[in-house]
N, C-alpha and C positions, 0 to 999 in steps of 0.2 A: 435460577429459568425452570421453566416447566421440563419435564422431560422428552427428550428430542425423539425423535424416530428412527436417527443414521446414528453410525458412530461417527466421532469427533475426530478428527486425523489430526487437526492442525489449533493451535490455540492462541490468540495474543494478548496481551494486557496492556494495559495503561494503566499505571497508578495512583497516576495525578494529575488533571487535567486544569493548569492555572490557569482561569481566566479565559475559558473558551466560552460555546455559545452554551455548554450544557451546565454553568454555573461552576464557581471554584472548590469544591469540593467533590466533585464526578470522577469516578472511576470508570475506565469502559473496558470489556471485553468480547473480544470476538472468536467465533467458533466458525472451522470450516470444516467440511467433507465433500469429497470428489469437486465440485463446480458452485459451490453454493456456501456463502459465508452467511453467519447472523451474528448482528453488533447487540450491544446491549450497553445501556448506562446505569452505574450503579449509583446509589448515594451512598451519605455516610449514615444514614440512618437503618440502612440495610435494605431498604427498598428499590428496583430494578424496572429499569422501562425498554423493551427494546425496540431500538432503532429502525432496525429494518433486516431486511434477506435481500443479500443482492446476490448476482448473478454471474459470474465473471465468462461461463461460455465454456472453459477449457479446466482439467484439473487443475485446483490451487492446489502450488509446491508451497508458497511459502506465504504466513499475514504476520505484518509486524506493524508496528505503529511511530511514524516520525511526526514527533512532536504531537499534535490532535488530529493526527491525518491518518486515516487506517489505509494500508497498503498491500494489496494481494499482487504475488507474483504467478507467472505459469513457465516452463523451460519453453513451452510453443512459441512465446513472443507476446505474450500480451502481460499486460498490467491493469490494475483497476486501483481507483482513488475515491477514498470516501472524504470529504472535506466536510469539518465540524462548523465550520462555520457557514459557509451556504448548504448544507445537508444535502450535498451532490454527490453523485457516485457517478463516475469517469472510465471509461473503457478503452485503453488505447492498444493499437494493436503497433508493435515493434517486432524488429528481427530477434531471434530464439534467444533466449536468456541463459547464459551460463551460471553468473554471479551476479550479485548485488552487497551494496552496504549503504549505510546512511551515514552523512555527515551535515551533521547539523540541521538545516530544513532540506539538507538535498540527498534528493535518494538519485544512488548511481547504478546504472545498470552493466554489466560484462556482456557481450554478446557473440555469439559463435564468429562473426564477419572480422571480427578483431575491433570494435569500437567499443569505445566507452557511452555512454548518454548519461543523462542528466534529465532532472527537474526539480524545479523548485515546488517543493509542494506546498511550502504554507502562503506562497502566493497563486498557488492552483493555477496560473496561466494559461486560457484557453486562446489559440490560435482565431480571429477574429473570420476569417473566411470560410470556417466551418467548424466552428467550436471543438476542435480536434484539443486535446492536450498537449502542452508544447514539451516536447522532447529534445532536446539540442543533444546534437553529435560534440562529446570535449574534445576524444582521441579516434584515430584510427590508425590502427597497424597498416603499413606497410604490405606484408606482405598475407595480410587480412588472416593471423592466428587467432585461436578464440583465445577469449578473454576470461580465463576458470575460476580466475578467484579476484577478489579485492578488497583491500584495508585502508581502510581511510581514515585518518586523525588529524582534526580539526583544533588550532589552540586559539 
């Protein structure tokens, strides 16, 4: 990439995107600082292309890939998802996030209200009425104790 004018605080790497919209041999790297994320596609020949600069609107706490979808989270209760097929960046407000994990194509969010939410980022489901990302409550603790850690393993 060209030299950035800001310090990189978070980095995510997707080493190989199989059959994605960017081609079979593309690699993707994302860098975040404060509220901004820059995403690049890198080809096997060493050339790269900036896909875009995305704004979460709040400080980015984590960036990572689930399949070929880029995810950004903030403890304030925002998630951002970039879908490689539609090339669409979607920001969604949720309850403040304490923990997260990915299992297959599912993004799971542990929140401070005792709930665990999930999003199937491969399908990138949007609600028809308002075009918001479909975030589904999977579990709610009856005492509303915060979910401070998640670890998911799918066979």
